[in-house]
N, C-alpha and C positions, 0 to 999 in steps of 0.2 A: 601361753599368754600372749606371745608375739604373734603367732599364727591368727590366733582370734582377733587380733586386731587389725591384722591384715586383711582378714576377711570383712571385718567390719568397714574397714576403708573403702574396700572393693564394693561391697554391696552400697554403702552410703553413698559413693560417686555414681554409681548407676542409679540410684533412686534421685539424686539431683540432676539427673539429665547430662551430665558429662558424657560426650562421646566415648563409646565402648573401648576404643584401642587406649584412650587415656586413664582409663579407669585400671585396664590391666596394667599400665606402664606405673600408675600411682603406687598398687600394689607391689609390684616390682622394686620401685625406688626406696618403698618403706623399708622392705627387707634388705635391701644392699645397705642402707644407712647403718642398721640394727649389725649385721653380720659381717665377719671378714672374709669376705669372699673377692676372688680374683677377678676381676671384671671381663678379661680376655677369654677365660675360659667360661664363665656363664655367657657371653656375648656368642661364641662360637655355636652353643646349642642352638640358639635362636636363628642363627644364618645356616646352619645345617638344615634344619628343618624346612625353611622357605626355599632351598636351593633343590625345588622339586617339580618335577612335570603336573603335578596335582594343581600347581598355580594354575597352569594352562587350562587345566580342566575345569576348574573351577570357572575361569573367565569365559572360556565358550560356552557353557551351559548358562551362565548369568546373560550374555549377549545374545545367545538363541533364545531363553525365555523373552527377553526385551523385543528382540525383531517378530515373534510370533504376533504380538499385540500391533504393531506398526504395520504389518504384510496382510493382515485380515486373515492369518491361517487361524487365530483364535475364534474368530466370529463364525469360518465355516465350519469348525467343529462343532461350534453350538447349534448351527443349523442341522448338521447331519442328525445329533441328538433329539432335536426339536420334532424332527420329522417322524422320527421313531415312538415319541414318548408325549409330545407336546398337545397331544387332543384329549388327554383325560384331566380331570380336576388337579389332582396334584402334580401333572406330567410336567410343567414349567420348573417347578422345584426338584422334581427329578433329573431333570435335562441339566439344572445347574450343578447338581452333585456329579452327575456322570460328567460333564463338561470339565468341572475341575479335578478329576481322576484322569481323563484323557490329557487334560493340558499339563497336570503332573507328570503324564508318563514322556514330556518332552522337555518342558521346561526346570524341572526339578526344585523348585523353590515355592514355599506358601506365599510370598509377599508377591512374587510373579502371577501366581495364580488369581490371587484376590483383586490385582490391579486390572489384568487381563479380562478374566469371567466376569467379575464385580463391574465393571465398567458397561459390560453388554446386558448381562442377566439381570441386575438389578432394576435399571429402568424398565426391560421388559415385564418383569414380572410386575411392578408396581402398575403399570398398564392394564394389566388384565384383572386385576383386584386383590394381589397380595398386598396385606399392610407393608409398608417401608421397613419396618423394625423386622418382620418377619425374613423378608428377601434378604435384608442385609446381613441379620443372623446366621440364615441359612449358609450363605455364601461365604461369612466370616469362617465358621466351621468347617464346610466344606472345601475350604482351600487348604486346610492342614493336610488333604491328601497330596497336595504337590510336594510335601517333603516324605510322604510315603510310598507313593506309586514310581518306580524307578524311571528314569536315573534321578538321583536325589542328592542336590548338592550337600546337605549336612552328613549325608551317608560318606560322600568323597571325604569330607574332613575328618569324619568319626576314623575311616579306614586310614587317612593320612597320619594323624597322632598316635593310632593304636598299632601299626603296621599290620591291617588285615587285608582281605580281600576286598579290592571294591566292587567286583562282581558279586560276590556273597553277599556283600552288606546291602548292595541293592536288592538281592532277592528277598532278605529278611523280612522284608516289611510290605511285601508285595500281597500275601494272605490276610494280614491286619486290615491293611488298605480296602482290599474287597469286603471284608465283613463290614468296615466303616461304612461304605457306599450302600450296602443291603440294609444297614440298620436307619441309616440315615433318611434312605428312600420310605422305609416304613414309617418313621417317626413323622416326617412330612406328610403323609398320606394320613395320619390320624390328623395332623393340627388343620388340615384343608377342608377336613370334612364339613365344617360350618362356615367355611369363609365363602364370600360373596364373590367368587373368582371366575371370571367370564373365560367359556372353553369353547374352543372352534367346534362348528358342527362334525359329528361324527362322519367319515366317509367310508365308501367301501372300500374291502381288502385292496382291490385292483388297483384304485387311485391313489391308497396310502403306499402302496410299493411303488406307483411310479412318482410320488412325491418324493420317497427315501432315495429312489435311483438319481432323480434330478439334483437332490441336494448331495449325495455321494459323488454323481460325477463333477458339479461344482467343485467339492471339496477333496477330491480324491488326491491332491497333491499333499494336501494339509495332513490325509491319511498315512500318506507316504512315509510322515517324519519318525512316528515311532517306530515303523518298519525298521528304517533306515538305522537310527540310533540302538535301538534294543537289540535290533536282528544283528547288526554289525559286532555287538558286544558278546551276546552270548552265543553267536554262530563263530565266535574265535576270529573273525575275519579282523575287526579292529579292538586295540585297547580303548578303554574308556575316553582317554585324552582325544586319541584320533577320530573316534566316534561323533565326539562334541564338536571337535573342529569340521568333519566332513556335515555335519548337521546343520552347522552355523552357516557354510558355504552353500548348502541346499537352499536354506531358509533364506538367504541372501537372493540367490537365482531365481527363485520361486516370486520374490517381493518385488523383482525389477524387470523380469521377463513373463511370468505365466500371469500373475494377478495385475502386476503393473500398479501396485498400491505404494510401493517406498520410492524415495527420492534419495539424492544423495544429502540431503541436508538431515532428515531422518535418519539415515543410517550412521551419519557420523555422531549425531545426539545419542542415539543408541550405543555407540560404540564408547563414546565419553563416559556417559552413565556405568556401562558396565566394567570400564578401566577404573573408574574411581571406587564403584564399590568392590573389584577386587584389590585394589590397593588396601582398601581398609581391611578387609579378611587376611592380607599378607601380614600387615601391621599386627592385627590382632595374634594371628599365630604366632607373630615374632615374641611378642611379649607373654603370650600365654607357655608358649614352650621354655621360656625362662623362667617363669614364673612357676611352671611344674616341676622344673630341674632345682630350685630351690626350695620348694616344698619336698621333694624327694630327698634332698641333702638335708632337709630339717627333719625327717622321717615322718613328714605327715601322713603318707596312705597307710603307714604300719600303725601309727597311732589312732587314726581313723578307723581300721581294722579292728584294735583292739578295743577302743570305745564302744562300739556298735556292737561287739560279740559279747564285751563285757556287760552289756542293757539284755541281751538275750541271745543264745546260740540256735533259736530257732530261724532256718534260713527263709521262711515265707513271712515271718514278721520282719525280718531283715529287709527283704524286697520290697515290703510294705514302706519301710521308713525310707528306702531310697526312693520310690514311687513320689512319696512326698516332697522330697530334697529337689528331685529334676522337675515336677509341677512349677515349685517356688520357683527355680532357674529359669523356667520358663515364661513365668511373669514377669521375670525382671529383665530378660533379653529376648533378642531375635534368635531365629533356628541358628544362624552361623555362630554366634557368640556364647550361646547355651551350650551347643555340642562341642566347641573348643575349650570351655572350663571344665563342663562335666566329664567327658571323656578320659583325659590324662587323669583328673581327680579319684574318680571311681573305679578307674579300669582293674587297679591292683586288690581292691576290695571285692569287685566281683568275683575276679580269678580266685581268690582266697575263699568265697563261698561255694566256688562249683560252679558258676555260671558261664556258660559258653560265650565268647567274644562275639560272635555272631548273634547269638540271641541277645546279648546287651545293646548291639546296635539296633535291634528292633525295640527294646523296652525304651532305650533314651530317644527315637523317632517318636514313637507313641506318646510319652510322657511331656517332651517337650513342646510337641504338636498341642496337646491338652493346654499346657501351661503358655504357651502364646495367645490362648482366646480366653484365658480363665482371669476375672476382675481380680484385684483392683487396677492392674497394669495393663495387662492384657494387649501386646503391641499389635496383634493381626486384628484384634476387635476392633480398636481406634482407628487403623488403617481402613478397615472396611467402611466404618461410619462415615469417613472422610469422602471415600470414593463413592458413595451411596447416598451421601448428604442426609443421612440422618443422625437423628440424636442418641446419646447413648443409653438414655432411658426407655427408648423405643424399642432397642434392638437387645437390651441384656434379658430381658424375659425369656424370648425366643431362643437365645443361645445358649441359656443357662440349660434348657429343656434338652436342647442336642447334647450338651455337655454331659448331664446328668445321665440320660437315657441311651445316648450314643458312645461317644469318648471314653467314658469313666470304665463301662463294660469291656471295651477294646483293649484298654489300657491292663485291665486286670485279666482278663483272656489271654493277652500277649506275654504278660509278665508269668503267670503260673501254668501255661501250657505250652511249654517251648517249642514242642512239636508245629504248632502254628508258623513259627519264625523260621524253623530249621528245615521243615519239610522239603520246599522248593529246591533251597541251596544244595541238602543231601539227594536229591535226585538230578540235579544239574552239576552238581560238584561232590561227586560222592566219596572223593578221596580227601577233600578238604572238612566235609561236615558229616559227620554219622550220629544218629538218632536211633533211639528204641521206639517202639509204638506209644500212641499218644498215651501219656500219663502225666499227672501233675508234677512239675519239676524234673522229667526224667531226659536222660541223653543216653 
């Protein structure tokens, strides 16, 4: 009963809009007042976890995402995509989806993707004849790719609290992310057929190649970003933290000396915002790890396993129940907070039912992404509405269409076909991840 009350306090504070770190702190204080715990022993758990290089990794990726918007790197990535796809009726929507995926390959968060790509693409789409609700809903749902296409800050946090390989967690969401890009593009094509969209006249292939070449020439330094960041990580040259730091320095260099769109005032503002966000994340990690330790001491993970397996011992039904729980968590929290709460809480359960830790990373990422755009709370959906200056009742219908026919199928595929999330880690990291051929639930 104490744990149920504690969870009710946590969720209640979240619904009331209390800052997320203080919601976790309230849950910790409630258990502290009821239990006879040694404060020094419990506090050491939180301090031990935040004494990690992962803090710098999170900081640099958040800073890099902010700098991409202010240096013009994001807009040049959009121009490259537009040169390839922009002359078809559904092309500009596809450009938005692909741009969110490319941006996600650098920035690593859904929030950064919706802020940077949304501010560029939503006005451009409405000028071409897209309904504002359609454009905003499309960008909101596509921004989830920011936490699926590596590097992903939520995957860093998951690896941090569950002691998994950061690189393997990055790779686990690549295939689900690519599938989501394809499905969203198909859905957008169907939705655009009857819309009065203005399309630029078709040009000869030779001229289109020239246009693409010009856009690539102007954006070559932007395209080098994912090569430096991801190539450094998977080439074994840098650790994720070192790669993020080098990517940030490269972004600053490009902004000051190549594109000349960055000034010291903008740099300082971006640094202050990034440090503030990282401080919030560190504070959340501190209290979440203390809360997780208290839950372990109260035997909550084993109780949760016993409760769910008491309802059914069918692994696939249990996975469905876990999916619903994760979507609800995603509805209440942002991607950072949801990852920090769900990962330590559900990790023992996933181990008990035989789910690979790297597979669970992909399940967590896809479900929380769906929850972030699922009403009634939908933090990413509301953020997109503010950026696109769109009323909620205008964007909800297109967003729900993308969720039902795009996000939900990808969540189910990721959950029940672990090969989709384990295949790439197995290819690049065979000693860490081993799988059998494509089967439902097979490892």
